[in-house]
C-alpha angles and dihedrals in degrees: 000000000000091000090050092050091048091051092049093049090049091050093050092048090050091049090049092050091050091050092048091048091050091050091047092049092050091049089060097045119112113193126188139195125186125206128186102218140117086041092292145067112276115200120194116198121191123189126201096002126139111246096244092051091046092053089050091050093047091050093050096048093045089056093045096047090048090052093047089046091052095045102037101042121092089208096065129062091252132119099291094049089050091049092052091051090053093047092051088058095046092252131134122236132200113226136186112279088244092060091042089056091048091053092047092053092046089051092052090048092050092054091049092051091053086249095297087121097058119165090179093081094083091132091057089048091051092047094058094051097206087170084076095052093120093058119104097225097049116130137161117282124259110293093225091056090052090050092050094052093045090051090057088063101210108197136167089244087070090068119095116203119196108175102305096336115105127199138158136215089209117063091201089070112112117165121231108173099177094117091058114018095072094056090042090054093049091054088053094046094051089052092049088053089052090054088053090054094255111134106159108068145119125206113200121189108187092319095320111108154158127209134207122196120336143301097253109294093346137061122259107271114215130194121215115216120242108238096220108018137056114265132021131322090209146319141245136204099226118208129217112295095014127130129204117199127175130192116194141171089232096068102080116359148123133204119244123179090340094309126113110236106197134177099249101097126197103227089207095060104018089231133103115285120260134205105049127058093193140001126195122198125194113199141138091240112071096195093050092047089051094052092040094054089057094045091050092050088057097042092063130196094311099054110021096102091053093052093043091056092046090054094043094245116155105163112059139146121195131184121201130208093269093053097255112148119222116199131185110221091251090056094042088058091054111033125084108207122214096190098080096173096051119111108251128195123190115205131213116278112285 
């Protein structure tokens, strides 16, 4: 009987050790999945998640991102593309409540940015054809056509939303939500992972990302791309719930007569923004960070602080055409710069 009890005790201890080792191994596992959607590579990293739950999460997010890409892109035949066709003919269109909410929030952010973030300029975006940037014969559109579209002043305030029915008083309005929808989708995806019980993750969409929890015993460490040189300009330890979004003139561009023609268009002129080569925003709201990075690129060195305050942005890093780095105090306290010889200016608190 004593021998039997000893054997059973040893077996229970062995099973307990196996269980603890399995748990410890799971806690150290980092699992990743990549998706090619929203015009970029979306990388989902989960830390300390059992393989079965990770596969369930990856499958759910792949379905969701594919659906969002279909419905929120003007380049597919989804809801947004159908809405744009209706608006161009002066017609109203009923959309899914999810897209209606997305448009409402984009309208609010456009107003807060003093219309520098303006998703209503889809016709201008189409006119510049940055999706052809790699082709040898690409060149800017006709100046008179740019002037004509700018004169029509398409703005988000032209949109009328009644429930889920969308209309516009301006037939020039065509929605292009690329500077907001990606961040908005990441916010939703992080929340869906939380509901699955997954709390340590990062979702990175072409260098724009949001984190949840930590990478084991340390925070997620994120590099910020240098706008003109190989490698990183600096790095951040990103805390739980924070987002890092960068807009830059190096993302989609072509050179024409010695000038860099990039995809971030100033809605006031119809031409690519000038002044900054990149803007990085740190904020808890990924959608807001996404839109603000675009608005601050357009605001330029003279007005970026005004726009940052209006959009409730406190942590921002901006690089101008000369390589000078502008930092808000909140960002200066967080970022570790690699470019030690760069001129750095720290602003007043935002």
